[in-house]
Each structure stands twice: as C-alpha cells, then as structure tokens.
NUPA-820243 format. One line per field, with one value per residue (C-alpha): residue number from 0; chain; x, y, z. Coordinates in steps of 0.02 Angstrom, whole numbers. Each point is the difference from the previous one (the first is absolute). Layout:
BEGIN
num: NUM, ...;
cadena: A, ...;
c1: X, ...;
c2: Y, ...;
c3: Z, ...;
//
This chain:
BEGIN
num: 0, 1, 2, 3, 4, 5, 6, 7, 8, 9, 10, 11, 12, 13, 14, 15, 16, 17, 18, 19, 20, 21, 22, 23, 24, 25, 26, 27, 28, 29, 30, 31, 32, 33, 34, 35, 36, 37, 38, 39, 40, 41, 42, 43, 44, 45, 46, 47, 48, 49, 50, 51, 52, 53, 54, 55, 56, 57, 58, 59, 60, 61, 62, 63, 64, 65, 66, 67, 68, 69, 70, 71, 72, 73, 74, 75, 76, 77, 78, 79, 80, 81, 82, 83, 84, 85, 86, 87, 88, 89, 90, 91, 92, 93, 94, 95, 96, 97, 98, 99, 100, 101, 102, 103, 104, 105, 106, 107, 108, 109, 110, 111, 112, 113, 114, 115, 116, 117, 118, 119, 120, 121, 122, 123, 124, 125, 126, 127, 128, 129, 130, 131, 132, 133, 134, 135, 136, 137, 138, 139, 140, 141, 142, 143, 144, 145, 146, 147, 148, 149, 150, 151, 152, 153, 154, 155, 156, 157, 158, 159, 160, 161, 162, 163, 164, 165, 166, 167, 168, 169, 170, 171, 172, 173, 174, 175, 176, 177, 178, 179, 180, 181, 182, 183, 184, 185, 186, 187, 188, 189, 190, 191, 192, 193, 194, 195, 196, 197, 198, 199, 200, 201, 202, 203, 204, 205, 206, 207, 208, 209, 210, 211, 212, 213, 214, 215, 216, 217, 218, 219, 220, 221, 222, 223, 224, 225, 226, 227, 228, 229, 230, 231, 232, 233, 234, 235, 236, 237, 238, 239, 240, 241, 242, 243, 244, 245, 246, 247, 248, 249, 250, 251, 252, 253, 254, 255, 256, 257, 258, 259, 260, 261, 262, 263, 264, 265, 266, 267, 268, 269, 270, 271, 272, 273, 274, 275, 276, 277, 278, 279, 280, 281, 282, 283, 284, 285, 286, 287, 288, 289, 290, 291, 292, 293, 294, 295, 296, 297, 298, 299, 300, 301, 302, 303, 304, 305, 306, 307, 308, 309, 310, 311, 312, 313, 314, 315, 316, 317, 318, 319, 320, 321, 322, 323, 324, 325, 326, 327, 328, 329, 330, 331, 332, 333, 334, 335, 336, 337, 338, 339, 340, 341, 342, 343, 344, 345, 346, 347, 348, 349, 350, 351, 352, 353, 354, 355, 356, 357, 358, 359, 360, 361, 362, 363, 364, 365, 366, 367, 368, 369, 370, 371, 372, 373, 374, 375, 376, 377, 378, 379, 380, 381, 382, 383, 384, 385, 386, 387, 388, 389, 390, 391, 392, 393, 394, 395, 396, 397, 398, 399, 400, 401, 402, 403, 404, 405, 406, 407, 408, 409, 410, 411, 412, 413, 414, 415, 416, 417, 418, 419, 420, 421, 422, 423, 424, 425, 426, 427, 428, 429, 430, 431, 432, 433, 434, 435, 436, 437, 438, 439, 440, 441, 442, 443, 444, 445, 446, 447, 448, 449, 450, 451, 452, 453, 454, 455, 456, 457, 458, 459, 460, 461, 462, 463, 464, 465, 466, 467, 468, 469, 470, 471, 472, 473, 474, 475, 476, 477, 478, 479, 480, 481, 482, 483, 484, 485, 486, 487, 488, 489, 490, 491, 492, 493, 494, 495, 496, 497, 498, 499, 500, 501, 502, 503, 504, 505, 506, 507, 508, 509, 510, 511, 512, 513, 514, 515, 516, 517, 518, 519, 520, 521, 522, 523, 524, 525, 526, 527, 528, 529, 530, 531, 532, 533, 534, 535, 536, 537, 538, 539, 540, 541, 542, 543, 544, 545, 546, 547, 548, 549, 550, 551, 552, 553, 554, 555, 556, 557, 558, 559, 560, 561, 562, 563, 564, 565, 566, 567, 568, 569, 570, 571, 572, 573, 574, 575, 576, 577, 578, 579, 580, 581, 582, 583, 584, 585, 586, 587, 588, 589, 590, 591, 592, 593, 594, 595, 596, 597, 598, 599, 600, 601, 602, 603, 604, 605, 606, 607, 608, 609, 610, 611, 612, 613, 614, 615, 616, 617, 618, 619, 620, 621, 622, 623, 624, 625, 626, 627, 628, 629, 630, 631;
cadena: A, A, A, A, A, A, A, A, A, A, A, A, A, A, A, A, A, A, A, A, A, A, A, A, A, A, A, A, A, A, A, A, A, A, A, A, A, A, A, A, A, A, A, A, A, A, A, A, A, A, A, A, A, A, A, A, A, A, A, A, A, A, A, A, A, A, A, A, A, A, A, A, A, A, A, A, A, A, A, A, A, A, A, A, A, A, A, A, A, A, A, A, A, A, A, A, A, A, A, A, A, A, A, A, A, A, A, A, A, A, A, A, A, A, A, A, A, A, A, A, A, A, A, A, A, A, A, A, A, A, A, A, A, A, A, A, A, A, A, A, A, A, A, A, A, A, A, A, A, A, A, A, A, A, A, A, A, A, A, A, A, A, A, A, A, A, A, A, A, A, A, A, A, A, A, A, A, A, A, A, A, A, A, A, A, A, A, A, A, A, A, A, A, A, A, A, A, A, A, A, A, A, A, A, A, A, A, A, A, A, A, A, A, A, A, A, A, A, A, A, A, A, A, A, A, A, A, A, A, A, A, A, A, A, A, A, A, A, A, A, A, A, A, A, A, A, A, A, A, A, A, A, A, A, A, A, A, A, A, A, A, A, A, A, A, A, A, A, A, A, A, A, A, A, A, A, A, A, A, A, A, A, A, A, A, A, A, A, A, A, A, A, A, A, A, A, A, A, A, A, A, A, A, A, A, A, A, A, A, A, A, A, A, A, A, A, A, A, A, A, A, A, A, A, A, A, A, A, A, A, A, A, A, A, A, A, A, A, A, A, A, A, A, A, A, A, A, A, A, A, A, A, A, A, A, A, A, A, A, A, A, A, A, A, A, A, A, A, A, A, A, A, A, A, A, A, A, A, A, A, A, A, A, A, A, A, A, A, A, A, A, A, A, A, A, A, A, A, A, A, A, A, A, A, A, A, A, A, A, A, A, A, A, A, A, A, A, A, A, A, A, A, A, A, A, A, A, A, A, A, A, A, A, A, A, A, A, A, A, A, A, A, A, A, A, A, A, A, A, A, A, A, A, A, A, A, A, A, A, A, A, A, A, A, A, A, A, A, A, A, A, A, A, A, A, A, A, A, A, A, A, A, A, A, A, A, A, A, A, A, A, A, A, A, A, A, A, A, A, A, A, A, A, A, A, A, A, A, A, A, A, A, A, A, A, A, A, A, A, A, A, A, A, A, A, A, A, A, A, A, A, A, A, A, A, A, A, A, A, A, A, A, A, A, A, A, A, A, A, A, A, A, A, A, A, A, A, A, A, A, A, A, A, A, A, A, A, A, A, A, A, A, A, A, A, A, A, A, A, A, A, A, A, A, A, A, A, A, A, A, A, A, A, A, A, A, A, A, A, A, A, A, A, A, A, A, A, A, A, A, A, A, A, A, A, A, A, A, A, A, A, A, A, A, A, A, A, A, A, A, A, A;
c1: 2563, -1, 172, 69, -77, 75, 171, -12, -49, 146, 120, -64, 17, 177, 46, -70, 98, 158, -27, -26, 154, 104, -64, 39, 175, 25, -52, 102, 163, 116, 113, -142, -45, 179, 39, -167, 20, 178, -48, -150, 102, 142, -124, -66, 175, 53, -160, 20, 185, -35, -136, 113, 146, -109, -73, 172, 68, -148, 18, 185, -29, -133, 110, 147, -112, -74, 169, 64, -161, 11, 180, -48, -145, 114, 120, -145, -68, 167, 3, -180, 22, 153, -108, -151, 91, -19, -170, -151, -149, -115, 99, -54, 162, -38, -53, 157, 111, -87, 28, 183, 17, -78, 116, 147, -61, -24, 156, 140, 155, 114, 153, -32, -5, -172, -44, 43, -138, -49, -21, -190, -37, -115, -140, -136, 2, -156, 14, -155, -42, -131, 14, 108, -9, -66, -159, 38, -73, 107, -27, -33, 122, 83, 126, -18, -138, -66, -153, 111, 46, -119, -100, 62, 179, -42, -81, 151, 123, -107, 15, 190, 45, 115, -104, 3, -126, -11, -145, -60, -29, -65, 116, -99, -83, 120, 21, 167, 48, 95, 86, -54, 105, -67, 83, -21, 121, 30, -21, 15, -181, -66, 27, -38, -13, 115, -50, 113, -81, 122, -62, 26, 5, 179, -37, -153, 102, 128, -135, -77, 169, 34, -174, 23, 171, -72, -141, 116, 126, -137, -69, 174, 34, -163, 40, 172, -76, -129, 138, 108, -149, -45, 178, 15, -171, 41, 144, -125, -155, 80, 63, -169, -90, 119, -36, -188, 12, 109, -121, -147, 90, 49, -182, -50, 107, 171, 92, 174, -23, 125, 45, 169, 108, 123, 101, -28, -131, -179, -64, 133, -52, -181, 49, 99, -144, -123, 110, 20, -187, -34, 124, -79, -175, 61, 73, -159, -111, 105, -5, -188, -13, 106, -102, -160, 63, 46, -168, -97, 105, -24, -187, -14, 112, -89, -170, 51, 90, -152, -112, 53, -16, -159, -75, 42, -73, -153, -29, 16, -114, -131, 7, -25, -138, -92, 18, -43, -161, 105, 110, -34, -119, 132, 108, -131, 41, 190, -27, -108, 128, 139, -93, -45, 178, 65, -120, 70, 179, -33, -74, 154, 115, -101, 10, 187, 26, -106, 99, 164, -60, -51, 167, 93, -100, -64, -184, -104, -178, -118, -108, -169, -159, -108, -161, 63, -168, 30, 172, -68, -144, 123, 102, -157, -54, 171, -17, -187, 21, 121, -118, -145, 98, 47, -178, 59, -119, 80, -86, 46, -47, 48, -67, -129, 96, 159, 163, 134, 185, 164, 64, 74, -155, 99, 98, -149, -104, 142, 7, -187, 5, 142, -94, -156, 91, 85, -169, -70, 148, -21, -184, -59, -143, -78, -55, 134, -49, 74, -25, 48, -1, 78, 22, 72, 180, 1, -91, 1, -45, -29, -3, -68, -13, -59, 117, 147, 70, 177, 104, 73, 151, -47, -72, 171, 56, -143, 87, 163, 40, -53, -62, -145, -88, -42, 108, -114, -148, -41, -21, -165, 65, 172, 90, 187, 35, 50, -170, -6, 182, -31, -159, 96, 128, -139, -81, 165, 25, -166, 55, -134, -20, -37, -38, -56, -96, -49, -51, -1, -173, -69, 69, 109, -14, 111, -19, 69, 8, 54, 10, -126, 134, 169, 135, -114, 49, -123, -49, -151, -108, -186, -27, 43, 108, -18, -131, -71, -78, -190, -75, -154, -169, -68, -115, 139, 112, -130, -16, 189, 13, -134, 86, 165, -81, -75, 168, 88, -129, 26, 188, -21, -109, 127, 140, -101, -32, 185, 41, -116, 78, 172, -53, -67, 160, 104, -100, 19, 187, 11, -99, 116, 151, -74, -40, 175, 74, -110, 51, 184, -25, -91, 141, 126, -97, -15, 187, 42, -135, 93, -25, -134, -159, -11, -107, -170, -18, -75, -186, -11, 123, -106, -186, -39, -162, 70, 186, 42, 124, -48, 138, -34, -67, 115, -60, 130, -78, 139, 41, 165, 31, 4, 174, 35, 64, 186, 32, 47;
c2: 3430, 10, 81, -139, -132, 83, 7, -182, -46, 102, -80, -173, 37, 67, -153, -113, 91, -9, -186, -30, 102, -92, -168, 46, 57, -161, -106, 96, 35, -142, 124, 57, -180, -49, 155, -7, -185, 26, 148, -94, -154, 106, 100, -161, -61, 168, 11, -175, 26, 169, -70, -145, 117, 120, -140, -72, 172, 38, -169, 27, 176, -64, -144, 116, 124, -139, -70, 172, 38, -164, 35, 177, -71, -122, 141, 108, -141, -15, 188, 7, -152, 84, 152, -98, -139, 82, 82, -59, 0, 49, 152, 176, 37, -128, 131, 102, -151, -50, 174, -10, -167, 69, 150, -118, -87, 158, 87, -127, 28, 122, -77, -161, -98, -71, -156, -14, 67, -65, 107, -21, 184, 110, -79, 45, -99, -51, -70, -65, -96, -112, -156, -154, -162, -91, 101, 128, 170, 153, 178, 49, 143, 37, 113, 29, -21, -170, 23, -23, -177, -131, -99, -163, 50, 58, -167, -97, 106, -11, -189, 20, -16, 105, 56, 127, 63, 127, 119, 168, 141, 176, 147, 158, -4, -131, -184, -78, -182, -64, -158, -29, -115, -52, -96, -29, 86, -53, 112, -29, -60, -59, 6, 156, 26, 102, 46, 84, 83, 13, 108, -79, 168, -21, -173, 66, 139, -129, -109, 153, 50, -177, -10, 165, -56, -164, 90, 126, -134, -113, 139, 43, -184, -19, 152, -71, -171, 82, 97, -154, -103, 138, 10, -188, -15, 140, -101, -135, 103, 128, -129, -87, 164, 36, -173, 30, 169, -73, -146, 121, 101, -162, -54, 168, -39, 72, -161, 75, 24, -96, -10, 67, -141, 44, -130, -187, -17, -64, 167, -3, -177, 59, 143, -117, -123, 140, 72, -170, -28, 173, -29, -168, 75, 145, -121, -103, 153, 68, -168, -4, 179, -42, -156, 99, 131, -134, -83, 162, 49, -170, 5, 176, -36, -162, 83, 143, -111, -113, 147, 11, -185, -11, 145, -87, -164, 92, 81, -169, -84, 137, -18, -188, 20, 129, -115, -162, -19, -17, -137, -184, -36, -103, 157, 101, -72, 22, 181, 34, -84, 105, 163, -51, -48, 161, 96, -92, 29, 187, 3, -90, 127, 144, -75, -29, 181, 58, -110, 67, 179, -41, -85, 149, 118, 106, -44, 158, 34, 106, 58, 80, 8, -142, -85, -174, -75, 48, -81, -160, -5, 16, -146, -106, 41, -54, -176, -19, -99, -121, -24, -32, -131, -84, 11, 94, 133, 165, 88, 181, 94, 183, 154, 109, 161, 52, -74, 123, -36, 67, -149, -54, -72, -104, -90, -23, -71, -120, -55, -36, -87, -112, -44, -41, -109, -91, -31, -64, -119, -75, 28, -169, 87, 61, 181, 132, 144, 174, 128, 183, 100, 159, 103, 172, -54, -154, -93, -190, -127, -182, -143, -163, -168, -169, -114, -108, 128, 12, -115, 67, 110, 37, 172, 78, -118, 48, 167, -81, 8, -151, -90, -121, -91, -149, -7, -133, 118, 82, 188, 62, 174, -44, 94, 30, -37, 182, 78, -10, 51, 156, 35, -3, 123, 114, -2, 44, 145, 69, -24, -134, -181, -156, -147, -179, -127, -176, -168, -167, -35, 168, 113, 152, 188, 142, 173, 160, 149, 172, 170, 125, 135, -47, 6, -38, -149, -142, -61, -111, -64, 32, -185, -155, -138, -186, -95, 160, 43, 11, -159, -2, -48, -175, 51, 91, -151, -115, 113, 9, -190, -19, 126, -91, -167, 73, 77, -166, -85, 130, -23, -188, 23, 118, -123, -140, 108, 43, -185, -37, 141, -69, -171, 77, 100, -156, -89, 147, 0, -183, 37, 146, -110, -128, 133, 72, -172, -25, 172, -44, -163, 93, 125, -141, -89, 160, 24, -183, -94, -165, 5, -124, 61, -25, -136, 51, 38, -131, 30, -53, 134, 151, 21, 93, 69, 89, 2, -81, -139, -160, 26, 60, 175, 135, 97, 139, 172, 93, -69, 15, 75, -137, -39, -32, -175, -14, 149, -16;
c3: 6194, -189, 0, 111, -113, -153, 84, 48, -179, -70, 123, -45, -186, 25, 101, -137, -135, 104, 28, -185, -45, 130, -63, -180, 50, 97, -149, -129, 93, 45, 91, 113, 43, 40, 104, 92, 39, 60, 111, 71, 44, 69, 106, 74, 41, 74, 104, 71, 38, 80, 113, 53, 33, 100, 103, 38, 47, 113, 87, 30, 69, 120, 57, 33, 91, 105, 49, 48, 96, 99, 47, 51, 101, 91, 46, 56, 108, 91, 31, 63, 113, 79, 39, 64, 90, 172, -29, 96, -120, 141, 53, -40, -91, -139, -127, 30, -16, -162, -70, 49, -89, -159, 7, 13, -159, -100, 68, 6, 109, -95, 85, -89, 161, -33, -98, -181, -117, -172, -155, -9, -16, 102, 102, 122, 165, 95, 178, 87, 157, -75, 108, 5, -96, 155, -7, 134, -38, -31, 49, -181, 7, -166, -81, -189, -134, 54, -113, -153, 53, -72, 128, -73, 33, 179, 40, -64, 102, 158, -15, 9, -184, -108, -151, -141, -127, -142, 23, -65, 125, -13, 24, -22, -172, -70, 24, 43, -19, 152, 58, 181, 110, 172, 141, 186, 122, 180, 150, 187, 21, -169, -188, -101, -190, -109, -180, -128, -154, -146, -148, -172, -89, -59, -69, -90, -77, -55, -79, -87, -69, -60, -78, -92, -58, -64, -93, -81, -42, -70, -111, -62, -31, -97, -106, -37, -41, -115, -88, -19, -63, -123, -63, -19, -80, -120, -69, -49, -39, -114, -127, 6, -33, -144, -69, 15, -89, -137, -20, -15, -134, -87, 2, -76, -152, 47, -41, 24, 188, 107, 185, 58, 69, 140, 93, 10, 137, -12, -66, -135, -49, -5, -116, -112, -12, -35, -138, -80, 6, -72, -141, -41, 0, -108, -128, -5, -14, -142, -87, 20, -64, -150, -32, 19, -121, -124, 22, -19, -150, -79, 29, -69, -150, -43, 18, -114, -125, -14, -41, -183, -48, 103, -96, -165, 60, 64, -170, -87, 127, -15, -190, 12, 127, -107, -152, 91, -100, -158, 77, 12, 146, 87, 16, 93, 170, -13, -54, 153, 113, -76, 32, 177, 46, -78, 113, 149, -58, -17, 175, 67, -84, 70, 175, -16, -52, 147, 120, -70, 28, 179, 36, -73, 111, -145, 16, 23, 50, -103, 145, -21, 104, -63, 52, 47, -48, -182, 0, 79, -125, -145, 68, 20, -179, -67, 73, -24, -161, 82, 147, -117, -97, 165, 65, 156, 69, 51, 147, 32, 159, 15, 86, -87, 35, -87, 66, -53, 28, -66, -102, -165, -85, -125, 135, 116, -143, -38, 182, 6, -170, 58, 159, -100, -127, 144, 81, -166, -20, 174, 38, -69, -88, 162, 21, 26, 115, -10, 138, 0, 162, 66, 156, 32, -31, -111, -137, -15, -134, 51, -127, 73, -86, 65, -93, 50, 123, 67, 108, 164, -36, -181, 39, -32, -137, -116, -33, -56, -184, -104, 156, -21, 140, -111, -159, -74, -9, -167, -8, -67, -38, -67, 139, -1, 185, 33, 30, 190, 15, -106, 97, 164, -68, -64, 172, 82, -121, 63, 181, 20, 49, -101, 115, -28, 103, -45, 71, -87, -71, 60, -134, 14, 21, -60, 76, -77, 118, -63, 86, -65, 1, -68, 132, 148, 106, 14, 173, -39, -141, -26, -39, 103, -72, 26, 98, 74, -168, 11, -66, -115, 69, -26, -142, -88, 26, -77, -151, -15, 10, -133, -112, 25, -45, -159, -44, 25, -111, -136, 13, -18, -154, -76, 32, -80, -154, -10, 9, -146, -100, 40, -64, -160, -24, 25, -134, -117, 33, -51, -159, -38, 21, -120, -128, 15, -31, -154, -65, 22, -97, -139, -16, -8, -138, -99, 9, -44, -96, 25, 185, 44, 75, 185, 65, 53, 180, 110, -6, 181, 56, -42, 5, -163, 69, 153, -40, 168, 36, 86, 125, 178, -1, 67, 150, -14, -1, -91, -174, -91, -171, -136, -64, -183, -37, -10, 119, 184;
//
C-alpha cells in the first residue's frame, strides 16, 4: 500500500512538473502557441468533416443496399409464387414444395430463363406459413432461420405489408448485421410470408476501410498543416527573436548592436525602425556620457583649484579669529561669520570631491570588522553639540551585546551623521530617536524624527542632489545639500539599503540596512520602516512632549537673547560709523588747517550715554563690517 501511494505521489509530482513546463513553454514560445492553435483548429475541422463524410457514405451504402434488396425480394416473390401457385396449404406435400421453392431461390436457373435478379449479394431465404392477413391461421411450417427475423417485422408482413429492417443476428460466436426484407407471397389457398436476410458484411468492410482512410488522411493532413504552420511562423518568429536578443544586448551596454534588414516587408520595416531608434539612443547616451564627463571633470577641477585659495583664506581667517580680542568689538561678529562660512565651504568642497569620485567609479571601501554600536556612538557624539544648541534630545537604543559587521567605519559614520543632522534640521526641536538592531544576516540603523515630515512622493526625492523639501527653511547645521545623496551612494557601495518614510505632520524615518558580511545579498531588514514602527507608551510620550516644550522654550529664550545682542551690535555699528566720520574730518583738518571744522552732530541723533541712534532699531542678526567714509 505504501509503495502504491509513493508511486501515485511520484506520478502526481511528475504530472505537475510536466504541466508547469508545458505552461512555461506555452507562455514563452510564440511558435508553439501558433502551431498548437493551428493544429487544434485543423483537428476540429478534419474531425467534423470526417464524421459528416462517413455518415453520408454510410447512408448512401444503406440506401443502395436497400434498393437492391427490395428488387431482389420482388423477383424472389414472383419465383416463389410460381412454385406455390398450385399448392394446397393443407396437403401433406406442403413442406416438400416449400423446400423446392427455397431451392429455386438459392439455386437460380443456369439457363437464364428465370426472372431477372438484382445485384443485392448473397442472402438467406426464410419461407413460412404463418397465416393470412384476414386472420386465418397457418400451419406454422417454415423453411430457414425464422428466429432471426424480428417479431415486429413478422407482424407487419403477416398483415400483408412489404417491410424491411436492419437487425443483428448471431452466427456462431460472432454477430452479423443483416438487412431483413419481408413480404407476403400468394399460394393456392392463402398467403404465406417470405423473408430474405441480406448480410451487410461487405458494407461494413467498406465503411471500415473508408474510416481508416479518413483517419490516416486526417493525421497526414494535420502533420502537413503543423509543418506548414511551423514554417510560416518561423519566418515571423525568428526575426522577432533576433530583435529580442539584439535588444537585450543593447540594454546590456552593447550600443553598436543592430538588426539585419532584408527586403522591404513588415519585418524589414521593423528592423529599420529599431536600428533608427538604437542609433538615436546611442547618440543621446554618448551625449549624456560626454556631458557627465564634462560635469564630473568640471566639479573635480573646480574643487581642486579652490583648495589653494581656500587654504590661504582659511589661514587668514584663523589668524583673524585667534586675534579677535585685539580687534574692535564690532569686528568680532564678522570674524565669527567668516570662519563659520569657511567651514561650510570646506564641507561643500569635500562633498563635491566625494561626489566626483563616486561618479567616476573610483570610490573604494576600507572594510574591517567593526562593532556598529561604536560607529553609531561616534556619529552621535559628533552632532551632540548641535543638538544641544537646538535643544533637541537625542535618544539612542541599541543592543547590549556586540553588533559586529564588515563595513567601512568612516563611510557608515558619515551616513549616520548625515541622517542625524537632517533630523535636527527638520525635527522642529522634538526628540530624535535612534535605534540599532541586527539579525544573523543584516544590521540596521533607524533615525526617526517627529518634525514636519515628508509629502507623498518625496521619499525618493530626498536623495537627489541639492533637493530641499522647503527652500524657505533655514538649516541648523549648515548642510551642503549633498549629504543624503552621498549617504545613499555609501550604502550602495556596501551592498545595503537606505530608505525613507515620512508623513506630513508626523515626522520622517530613515533606515540604513547593511549586510553583516560584505557581498551577501540582503533579503530583509531587522527594523520596520514607516507607521509600523513601535510607538512609545503614554508615559514616555508625555515625558517626550514635556521635554520638547522645555526645549522650545529654551530655543525661544536663546533667540530673544540673540535679538538683543543684534540690537546692541547695530547700535555699536552706528557709533563706529560716527567715530570713523569724525576721524576722517580730523585727518582732513590736520592736512589743511583752513578747512572749517565740521558742524557738531545733532545731539538728538545719537544718545551719548548708550551710543544708540533714535532711529528704528535693527532686528537683523548678522551685522555688516563698517565701511570707511568715502569708500563704496
């Protein structure tokens, strides 16, 4: 029983595999579909035509056999009536006379003097005295196999009718189909019945031969149709396959591939159109490549050429910044702004050089087994000061055990740092959560903020170079607009993923997923992305909201203090301008004593106690460097 079950299972599995293979072949091969459809339709047509032809032929054979049998029966009736015309049915010699009549039927007169016979073939006669149509009873004497005659036919003939019927009779161990014709024959006293049994063996052999011929002819016709369909389909499928192969090679980067064009038919027009399209695409790709090369070269050259002047400016700025205590107080703020913008400029140059290396395909990984927690902690430490100034809490969740992965720590730290600075820029001062998790194959870092979020469709745009969701927003960290783009390229170099999710008013999340062993293919991430992230409990949410409120209050206080400082600096700038004007006048008087002294300044214009003008106070945070009178 177990062996039978196993065989049935194996047979079922083999049938399933065969079905799948046939289905795949049907879906992939146009030639198979066309040939199969043609053969199926042709088989249906041949089958229907064969059945109709066989039915018509059988009907005609039966009709011809019936006509010949009726003619033979009429001739036989005349012969039997001539033998029985003077026979008394009640005489003792009736059986002998019946036998003589049957012999006359089966052995016709060799001289040809008898009645004309029809070509109905061999037959078996049956003569019986079964009673007349008026109801008189017969003697029941019979000559021949009366039991082979159906009772329905006997009843019809006894009523005086000429009838015939096809019936099957037994002959030994075989069955024979016969056409039985019955008719009444007259004798001296009453009517008798004559039955002729014509075998249909010859007609059956004819039908079998015709059927075999039709089957063989149909199979040969189907094979010819399949061959013709295959040949015709090949003329269409082969060029299409060549076009598909050429298109695949063209898509792989072989831009010189073209289709051979032969003739002027539809396939030739297809090849011409394909070649024109391929040539146009090749020209556009080469133009784009040339433009990309020019762009990368320009970026690289500009970045390198700016290094030298930037280094000189950096040295001068550092010197001014270190000596700012010796400068006039009004110059402190411009010096700080100069140093800060130089820092941002250097970061922009570094990012441009990194982008140029990535575009040129020369970026390399310095892989080493590293505890990812250490790298993440270093990135958090690098932005801690910025987060503290913004009043944004940083929450880090990571496993207690070591999370080792084969990565480039410098690039991974840069990715995490860019994600954190992005969260600080758009987090609206609310807490930023960082989560580190790992499984057997991958390690993931999730950075989640609760700020303005992303609009639908911006999840992919955030990784574009210099893209900003809201250009009117100020950057807290002085970013260059290339951080997320570089982070995406760094993740791809590791064979990892960098994905974004966001919803308006709900914040955004960025998930970095890297394989723990370089070269392994990622199939999933240890951390979910988007609304499936585990939400904090209510108590934790209340504490986070309170922390965010305190942080916003601190930010407001800091902004108010900066506004007051800006007002003071504006007043000092006005005083410095006044003093510079007085110094210019004094120098002029010293050079030319005849020059009249300038009129005293309007006492109402400047408050001598605080050095502040009576004009509206400026609320600009960044002040400008004072300009000497007479200079632009």
